C-alpha positions as MATLAB code, in Angstrom:
seq = 'XXXXXXXXXXXXXXXXXXXXXXXXXXXXXXXXXXXXXXXXXXXXXXXXXXXXXXXXXXXXXXXXXXXXXXXXXXXXXXXXXXXXXXXXXXXXXXXXXXXXXXXXXXXXXXXXXXXXXXXXXXXXXXXXXXXXXXXXXXXXXXXXXXXXXXXXXXXXXXXXXXXXXXXXXXXXXXXXXXXXXXXXXXXXXXXXXXXXXXXXXXXXXXXXXXXXXXXXXXXXXXXXXXXXXXXXXXXXXXXXXXXXXXXXXXXXXXXXXXXXXX';
ca = [
       0.000    0.000    0.000;
       2.979    2.306    0.456;
       3.374    5.123    2.937;
       0.069    6.442    4.261;
       0.848    9.432    6.470;
       3.687   11.910    6.924;
       4.001   14.608    9.553;
       5.855   17.725    8.405;
       7.161   20.292   10.883;
       8.719   23.641   10.058;
      10.626   25.270   12.903;
      12.581   28.421   13.602;
      14.072   29.213   17.010;
      11.600   27.119   19.008;
      14.049   24.691   20.583;
      12.259   25.089   23.900;
       8.953   23.874   22.405;
      10.275   21.112   20.142;
      10.823   18.432   22.815;
       7.130   18.242   23.730;
       6.100   17.939   20.078;
       8.801   15.397   19.309;
       7.954   13.360   22.391;
       4.332   13.233   21.279;
       5.519   11.908   17.898;
       7.737    9.272   19.516;
       4.834    8.211   21.758;
       2.449    7.373   18.912;
       0.836    3.952   19.277;
       1.204    3.555   15.507;
       4.096    5.454   13.903;
       3.964    8.034   11.162;
       5.469    6.643    7.979;
       7.636    9.738    7.638;
       8.585   12.403   10.153;
       9.918   15.324    8.122;
      11.632   17.929   10.312;
      12.658   21.206    8.690;
      14.690   23.881   10.426;
      14.393   27.296    8.802;
      17.664   28.882    9.807;
      17.350   28.802   13.588;
      19.864   30.671   15.711;
      19.138   28.589   18.834;
      19.891   24.874   19.284;
      16.860   23.623   17.320;
      19.032   21.776   14.825;
      20.709   19.893   17.658;
      17.332   18.975   19.155;
      16.129   17.626   15.801;
      19.359   15.742   15.116;
      19.325   14.139   18.558;
      15.727   13.075   18.075;
      16.704   11.222   14.905;
      19.697    9.585   16.606;
      17.732    8.603   19.695;
      14.826    7.128   17.730;
      16.308    4.932   14.976;
      13.011    3.041   14.674;
      11.297    6.226   13.435;
      11.734    7.289    9.813;
      13.027   10.807   10.480;
      13.985   12.963    7.507;
      15.943   16.119    8.341;
      16.291   19.363    6.402;
      18.530   21.681    8.435;
      18.928   25.016    6.690;
      21.244   27.922    7.391;
      19.044   30.452    5.657;
      15.592   31.633    6.730;
      13.003   31.719    3.932;
       9.803   31.424    5.935;
       7.585   28.654    7.257;
       5.267   28.532    4.241;
       8.067   27.791    1.794;
       9.496   25.185    4.150;
       6.142   23.413    4.383;
       6.112   23.370    0.594;
       9.545   21.775    0.657;
       8.226   19.105    3.001;
       5.206   18.497    0.810;
       7.392   17.777   -2.187;
       9.764   15.585   -0.131;
       6.969   13.405    1.244;
       6.146   10.071   -0.361;
       2.993    9.412    1.666;
      -0.599    9.418    0.457;
      -1.624   11.952    3.125;
       0.369   14.757    4.705;
      -0.129   16.474    8.039;
       1.522   19.825    8.763;
       2.332   20.777   12.344;
       4.080   23.584   14.177;
       6.937   22.975   16.551;
       4.806   24.087   19.503;
       1.848   21.816   18.679;
       1.530   18.342   20.197;
      -0.455   15.186   19.528;
      -2.539   12.619   21.330;
      -0.849    9.162   21.305;
      -3.429    7.705   18.896;
      -3.297   10.541   16.342;
      -1.433    8.594   13.656;
      -3.385    5.427   14.429;
      -6.770    7.089   13.956;
      -5.773    8.907   10.784;
      -4.081    5.899    9.208;
      -7.118    3.794   10.015;
      -9.233    6.196    7.965;
      -6.698    6.455    5.141;
      -6.297    2.695    4.765;
     -10.039    2.071    4.707;
     -11.338    5.198    3.010;
     -12.556    5.289   -0.544;
     -11.042    7.629   -3.092;
     -13.465   10.480   -2.374;
     -11.792   11.271    0.968;
      -9.257   14.030    0.315;
      -9.196   15.687    3.729;
      -9.444   14.309    7.282;
      -9.958   16.603   10.259;
     -10.226   15.919   13.980;
     -12.047   18.269   16.343;
     -15.168   18.355   18.478;
     -17.433   17.730   15.502;
     -21.058   16.681   16.107;
     -20.376   13.214   14.722;
     -17.753   11.106   12.980;
     -18.829   11.056    9.371;
     -18.069   12.129    5.840;
     -19.492   15.587    5.182;
     -20.185   16.470    1.562;
     -19.417   19.968    0.263;
     -23.132   20.755    0.468;
     -23.358   19.590    4.091;
     -20.250   21.567    5.013;
     -21.657   24.672    3.311;
     -24.898   24.313    5.298;
     -22.905   24.189    8.510;
     -23.712   20.566    9.388;
     -20.168   20.123   10.707;
     -19.676   23.692   11.839;
     -17.702   26.060    9.676;
     -14.134   25.223   10.565;
     -11.339   22.964    9.391;
      -8.571   23.150   12.033;
      -5.170   23.565   10.435;
      -3.486   21.812   13.372;
      -5.866   18.840   13.023;
      -6.075   18.274    9.273;
      -4.383   15.697    7.055;
      -4.720   16.175    3.312;
      -4.331   13.930    0.314;
      -0.933   14.936   -1.045;
      -1.840   14.901   -4.738;
      -4.992   16.907   -4.093;
      -3.078   19.557   -2.167;
      -0.609   19.901   -5.032;
      -3.556   20.310   -7.436;
      -4.802   23.185   -5.256;
      -1.444   24.916   -5.466;
       0.132   23.679   -2.261;
       1.601   26.289    0.065;
       1.324   29.743   -1.477;
       3.913   31.905    0.268;
       2.119   35.074   -0.882;
      -0.753   34.196    1.468;
       1.543   34.223    4.503;
      -0.061   32.526    7.541;
      -3.431   32.364    5.741;
      -2.087   29.724    3.360;
      -3.293   26.624    5.233;
      -6.886   27.589    6.053;
      -7.218   28.817    2.478;
      -6.394   25.506    0.785;
      -8.062   23.410    3.487;
     -11.319   25.331    3.124;
     -11.193   25.090   -0.672;
     -10.649   21.329   -0.561;
     -13.503   20.864    1.940;
     -15.814   23.001   -0.211;
     -14.872   21.012   -3.320;
     -14.462   17.447   -2.060;
     -15.998   17.417    1.426;
     -14.081   15.943    4.341;
     -14.021   13.067    6.827;
     -14.536   14.221   10.423;
     -13.038   12.480   13.458;
     -15.209   13.756   16.343;
     -12.598   14.437   19.011;
      -9.453   16.478   19.520;
      -6.331   14.565   18.540;
      -3.930   17.517   18.318;
      -3.409   20.744   20.204;
      -1.991   24.143   19.337;
       0.775   25.308   21.612;
       1.008   29.052   20.871;
       4.632   29.979   21.339;
       3.962   33.562   22.359;
       3.817   36.875   20.582;
       6.368   35.740   17.995;
       4.024   32.975   16.846;
       3.619   33.118   13.058;
      -0.168   32.974   13.351;
      -0.150   36.159   15.443;
       1.721   38.236   12.892;
       0.157   41.662   12.396;
       0.230   43.013    8.845;
      -0.200   46.518    7.506;
      -3.306   47.468    5.527;
      -1.250   47.389    2.325;
       0.038   43.903    3.113;
      -3.455   42.643    3.929;
      -4.724   44.013    0.631;
      -1.833   42.255   -1.142;
      -2.753   38.952    0.541;
      -6.454   39.370   -0.217;
      -5.687   40.225   -3.858;
      -3.658   37.037   -4.206;
      -6.536   35.028   -2.765;
      -8.929   36.489   -5.317;
      -6.440   35.869   -8.128;
      -6.049   32.211   -7.168;
      -9.804   31.716   -6.908;
     -10.423   33.403  -10.247;
      -7.604   31.790  -12.224;
      -6.747   28.381  -10.804;
      -8.726   25.472  -12.278;
      -8.875   23.522   -9.002;
     -11.009   26.303   -7.470;
     -13.630   26.268  -10.220;
     -16.288   24.487   -8.148;
     -15.891   26.575   -5.012;
     -15.332   30.109   -6.321;
     -18.357   31.862   -4.865;
     -18.096   30.195   -1.483;
     -14.368   30.843   -1.249;
     -14.806   34.524   -2.036;
     -17.537   34.747    0.588;
     -15.185   33.341    3.237;
     -12.242   35.487    2.110;
     -14.405   38.607    2.386;
     -15.609   37.436    5.783;
     -12.039   36.783    6.916;
     -11.087   40.377    6.115;
     -14.434   41.846    7.230;
     -15.185   42.916    3.652;
     -12.599   45.689    3.933;
     -10.738   45.166    0.671;
     -13.204   43.857   -1.905;
     -13.976   47.284   -3.395;
     -10.271   48.030   -3.853;
      -9.874   45.397   -6.563;
     -12.001   47.156   -9.154;
     -13.567   44.904  -11.778;
     -11.916   41.725  -10.527;
     -13.089   42.358   -6.982;
     -16.591   43.372   -8.045;
     -16.961   40.260  -10.217;
     -16.599   38.063   -7.158;
     -18.368   40.073   -4.465;
     -21.167   38.742   -2.288;
];
């Protein structure tokens, strides 16, 4: 059957958070097929922590990418995506951590699921079930796909453009939402992963200027309008992008923005 599930972690200067995440990986009741650890030019001892984890756990298939230069987490996740050989990929932050049966539960779904399952998410959903795009749009599963709890079919993610660095920290909810709105998703109805929040320097807490937000929003609209994979979810994606930015930027895009305004 080949590799089913890879975990991909991008890290920069979070050596103090890595041990908890790595311990949660080592404690899995069923192992990940690949553990891809990427250091994005850390100045602390993160590289040493990652290297020691590989040495201390020879039974785990650890793949290291230890970089001197810093290019950003989004590009590093893209690097991990292309390095993976698994059917599904799961992206995690260095300050996240997992329940011991995370890989077991996800691999159980992947090995038994039919080809329509492109995204698996674990959270406090109302039930464990496959939700169609129509059911997700109606809100039957709530309106969220947790980035820290989602594994995605690798080929499908590549079709949706993978990790777009121009979207900054919005990149993961953007493609996850589009895939759920196009293909639906399989819900596991309990929390199997947890966000750690590494403080004010956390990537997800980055504050952007109005000009930068407009640049990000414009790229979202461009992708939705031009990329073939988004053809069946255009209107709904634009609705959620406008909602994400409180409708602040849609008028600034002129004809392109007006064409896709709710």
